[in-house]
C-alpha positions as CSV (number, residue, x, y, z in Angstrom):
1,M,105.0,-73.8,-26.5
2,E,107.1,-70.9,-29.4
3,I,110.1,-69.5,-28.1
4,A,110.4,-65.6,-28.6
5,K,113.1,-65.1,-31.6
6,K,116.1,-63.0,-30.4
7,E,118.5,-61.1,-32.4
8,V,122.0,-63.1,-32.7
9,V,125.0,-60.2,-32.2
10,L,129.0,-61.5,-32.8
11,S,131.4,-60.6,-30.5
12,T,134.6,-58.9,-32.0
13,F,136.7,-61.8,-29.7
14,Y,134.3,-64.3,-31.5
15,L,134.7,-62.9,-35.4
16,K,138.3,-63.3,-34.8
17,D,138.1,-67.0,-33.1
18,I,136.8,-68.0,-36.7
19,Q,138.9,-66.2,-38.5
20,D,141.5,-67.9,-37.0
21,I,139.5,-71.3,-37.0
22,Y,138.9,-71.1,-40.8
23,E,142.6,-69.9,-41.5
24,Y,143.9,-73.1,-39.2
25,G,141.6,-75.9,-41.3
26,E,142.4,-74.5,-44.6
27,A,146.4,-74.4,-43.7
28,T,145.7,-78.1,-42.1
29,F,142.9,-79.5,-44.1
30,G,142.3,-77.3,-47.3
31,I,140.1,-74.8,-48.7
32,R,137.2,-77.2,-49.5
33,L,137.0,-78.4,-46.1
34,A,137.6,-75.5,-44.3
35,L,134.9,-73.8,-45.9
36,I,132.3,-76.3,-45.1
37,F,133.1,-76.2,-41.6
38,Y,133.1,-72.3,-41.6
39,E,129.7,-72.8,-43.2
40,D,128.2,-75.3,-40.9
41,L,129.1,-72.8,-37.9
42,K,127.7,-70.1,-39.9
43,L,124.1,-72.0,-39.7
44,I,124.6,-73.4,-36.3
45,V,125.1,-69.5,-35.0
46,R,121.8,-68.0,-37.5
47,D,119.6,-70.9,-36.2
48,L,120.4,-69.4,-32.1
49,E,118.0,-66.7,-32.5
50,T,114.8,-69.0,-32.3
51,N,117.4,-72.3,-30.6
52,Y,118.8,-70.4,-28.1
53,L,117.4,-72.8,-25.4
54,V,118.6,-76.0,-27.3
55,N,122.4,-76.3,-26.4
56,P,123.6,-77.4,-22.6
57,E,124.6,-74.6,-20.3
58,C,128.2,-74.1,-20.2
59,R,129.4,-76.0,-17.7
60,H,132.6,-73.8,-17.0
61,L,130.5,-70.8,-16.6
62,E,127.6,-72.3,-14.4
63,T,125.0,-69.5,-13.4
64,K,121.5,-69.8,-11.7
65,T,119.7,-68.1,-14.7
66,K,121.8,-70.9,-17.1
67,I,122.7,-67.8,-19.3
68,Y,125.7,-69.7,-20.7
69,R,125.5,-72.0,-23.3
70,N,127.9,-73.3,-25.3
71,I,127.7,-75.6,-28.7
72,I,129.9,-78.5,-29.7
73,L,131.1,-78.5,-33.2
74,G,133.8,-81.0,-33.7
75,S,137.0,-80.1,-31.5
76,Y,135.6,-76.7,-30.6
77,L,133.2,-74.6,-27.9
78,I,131.3,-71.9,-29.2
79,I,130.1,-70.1,-26.3
80,Y,127.0,-67.7,-25.8
81,R,125.0,-66.1,-23.5
82,I,121.3,-65.2,-23.4
83,N,119.8,-61.6,-22.8
84,A,116.5,-60.3,-22.7
85,N,116.3,-59.3,-26.5
86,R,119.2,-60.9,-27.8
87,I,122.1,-63.7,-28.0
88,E,126.1,-62.8,-27.9
89,V,128.0,-65.1,-29.3
90,L,131.4,-64.4,-27.5
91,R,134.3,-66.8,-28.2
92,A,134.8,-69.8,-30.2
93,F,137.5,-72.0,-28.2
94,H,139.0,-75.4,-29.4
95,G,138.1,-78.5,-27.0
96,S,141.8,-78.5,-25.4
97,R,141.7,-74.9,-24.1
98,S,142.4,-74.6,-20.3
99,P,139.1,-73.7,-18.0
100,K,140.6,-70.6,-16.8
101,I,140.9,-69.7,-20.0
102,I,137.2,-70.3,-20.8
103,K,135.7,-68.5,-17.4
104,L,137.4,-65.2,-18.6
105,V,134.4,-65.6,-21.4
106,R,132.4,-64.0,-19.2
107,K,134.1,-60.2,-19.2
108,V,133.5,-60.0,-23.2
109,K,131.3,-57.3,-23.5
110,I,129.1,-56.5,-26.5
């Protein structure tokens, strides 16, 4: 059974999050490692167009239809929503974020 290919759309919150993650990585680990992490992140998100069901449901955003999923990359949690015709990448959080903050992702509009 082949999974339908869906368009991947990035929220402005997500774009700001990854910019902040890159800047933190550059200051903490150097340009080379920050770029490697950023490229890994881009690759994983790009693969969502066909692999959106591979990742588990986000335990902070449980629904009957399991539309909120997360990817764990290092210490970061990338949250996306599965819609009928597209994948919406909503936020990228450090794993130490409060569940209360993570639950606000439901309100992100694209």
